[in-house]
C-alpha positions in Angstrom: 0.0 0.0 0.0 1.5 3.4 -1.0 1.7 6.3 1.4 -1.0 8.1 -0.5 -3.6 5.4 0.5 -2.5 5.3 4.2 -4.5 6.5 7.1 -2.6 7.1 10.3 -3.2 8.9 13.5 0.3 10.2 13.9 2.4 11.9 11.1 5.7 13.6 10.8 7.3 16.1 8.4 10.5 18.1 8.0 10.3 21.9 7.9 12.9 24.3 6.5 13.1 27.8 8.1 13.8 29.4 4.7 10.5 28.2 3.3 8.2 28.4 6.3 5.6 31.2 6.8 6.6 33.5 9.6 3.5 32.5 11.6 3.8 28.8 11.0 3.6 27.8 14.7 0.5 29.9 15.1 -1.0 28.1 12.1 -0.3 24.8 13.7 -1.8 25.9 17.0 -5.0 26.9 15.1 -5.4 23.4 13.7 -6.0 22.1 17.3 -3.7 19.2 16.7 -1.2 18.1 19.3 2.2 19.0 17.9 5.9 18.5 18.9 8.7 20.5 17.2 12.3 19.5 17.4 15.2 21.9 18.2 16.5 23.5 15.0 18.8 20.9 13.4 21.5 23.3 12.2 24.5 21.1 12.9 23.6 18.0 11.0 26.0 16.7 8.3 25.7 14.4 5.3 27.7 11.2 5.2 30.3 13.1 3.1 30.7 15.6 6.0 28.9 18.5 4.3 26.4 20.4 6.4 22.7 19.8 5.8 20.3 22.6 5.4 18.9 23.7 8.8 15.6 22.1 9.5 13.0 21.1 12.1 11.3 17.7 12.6 7.6 18.0 13.4 5.1 15.4 14.9 1.4 15.8 14.2 -1.1 13.8 16.3 -4.7 13.6 15.0 -7.7 12.4 17.1 -8.1 9.4 14.7 -6.8 7.8 11.6 -6.2 10.6 9.0 -5.5 10.3 5.3 -2.3 11.3 3.6 -4.1 13.9 1.4 -5.5 15.7 4.5 -2.1 15.9 6.1 -0.4 16.9 2.9 -2.8 19.8 2.5 -1.5 21.0 5.8 2.1 20.6 5.0 1.6 22.2 1.6 0.1 25.2 3.3 3.3 25.5 5.4 5.5 25.0 2.2 7.0 21.8 3.6 8.0 18.5 2.1 5.4 15.7 2.0 4.5 14.1 5.4 5.3 10.6 6.5 3.2 8.3 8.6 4.6 7.5 12.0 4.5 4.0 13.5 6.4 4.9 16.7 6.0 8.5 18.0 8.4 7.8 20.8 11.3 6.8 18.5 10.8 9.9 16.3 10.6 12.1 19.3 13.9 10.7 20.6 15.4 11.5 17.2 14.6 15.2 17.8 17.8 15.3 20.0 19.6 12.3 18.4 19.4 10.6 21.7 20.0 7.2 20.2 22.6 8.4 17.7 25.7 9.3 19.7 27.7 9.7 16.5 25.4 12.7 15.6 25.2 16.1 17.2 23.3 16.0 20.5 20.6 18.7 20.6 19.2 19.9 23.9 15.7 18.5 24.9 15.1 21.9 26.6 14.5 23.4 23.2 11.7 21.0 22.1 8.5 22.9 21.7 5.0 21.4 22.1 1.6 22.8 21.0 -2.0 22.1 22.1 -1.1 19.8 25.0 1.2 17.3 23.3 2.9 15.1 25.9 5.4 12.4 25.0 4.1 10.6 28.1 1.0 9.7 26.2 3.2 7.5 24.0 5.8 6.2 26.4 6.0 3.4 28.9 9.4 3.9 30.6 11.7 0.9 31.0 13.2 0.2 34.4 16.5 1.6 33.2 14.9 4.9 32.2 13.0 5.1 35.5 16.3 4.6 37.3 18.0 7.3 35.2 15.2 9.7 35.9 15.3 9.0 39.6 19.0 9.7 39.7 18.5 13.0 37.8 15.8 14.0 40.2 17.9 13.2 43.3 20.6 15.4 41.9 18.1 18.1 41.3 16.9 17.9 45.0 20.5 18.3 46.2 21.4 21.1 43.7 18.3 23.1 44.7 18.5 22.1 48.4 14.8 21.1 48.3 13.5 20.3 51.8 9.8 19.8 51.1 8.1 17.3 48.8 5.5 19.9 47.9 8.2 22.3 46.7 9.7 19.4 44.7 6.5 18.6 42.9 5.7 22.3 42.3 9.1 22.8 40.8 8.6 19.9 38.4 5.1 21.0 37.5 6.2 24.6 36.7 9.3 23.4 34.6 9.1 22.9 30.9 9.8 19.6 29.3 9.9 17.7 32.6 6.7 15.6 32.1 8.7 12.4 32.3 10.4 13.5 35.5 7.1 14.6 37.0 5.5 11.2 36.2 8.4 9.4 37.8 8.3 11.6 40.9 4.6 11.2 41.4 4.8 7.4 40.9 7.7 7.2 43.5 6.2 9.4 46.2 7.5 7.2 49.1 11.1 7.2 47.9 11.3 11.0 47.3 9.3 11.9 50.5 11.7 9.8 52.6 14.8 11.2 50.8 13.6 14.8 51.2 12.5 14.4 54.8 15.8 12.7 55.6 17.7 15.7 54.1 15.5 18.1 56.1 16.1 16.2 59.4 19.8 16.0 58.7 20.0 19.7 58.3 17.9 20.3 61.4 20.2 18.1 63.4 23.3 20.1 62.2 21.6 23.3 63.4 20.6 21.9 66.8 24.1 20.5 67.6 25.8 23.9 67.0 26.7 25.3 70.5 24.9 28.5 71.3 27.3 31.5 71.3 27.4 33.6 74.5 25.5 31.0 76.5 25.7 31.0 80.3 28.2 28.6 81.7 28.8 27.6 85.3 32.2 28.8 86.5 
């Protein structure tokens, strides 16, 4: 079956800044579709070592199976190449930063943009290894920010961009993080209480 006869819920396309309308992100928002936009890939190279044209990778998520012609009408309006159906949203999302391609330039996940409530957590079931990595990252965050209350920890994650995965891990490991944070709080309290009071009365 050719691409033109395919109906899929999730699609992807490449966008070149030189061709895009200036309000292309606003146009995507007006569609109501859930959208994810990669960092600008401006450091990619061809196998020969020549630089590729700067470009974005974009994911489109429809409410149900949608035909190629419908999606192509959208990409045509944005002056972009033809769209491709996505079998695995997660894999393409990871390609946004070249996470699984260490030989390629590593882009920052902090510059991934999402529109209309797109969340990669809707497409991801984390492996044990990924959960462990996220827990280690969050434990380092707690130490770095000197967080001493679980509520402050969760508020920080909720207010931070592109930390849906970490938020999910934290909320599913409440006991671990509550115990760790309270232990840090108690430890700091003990240090304060054991410092001798200056100028205290002493028996001569």
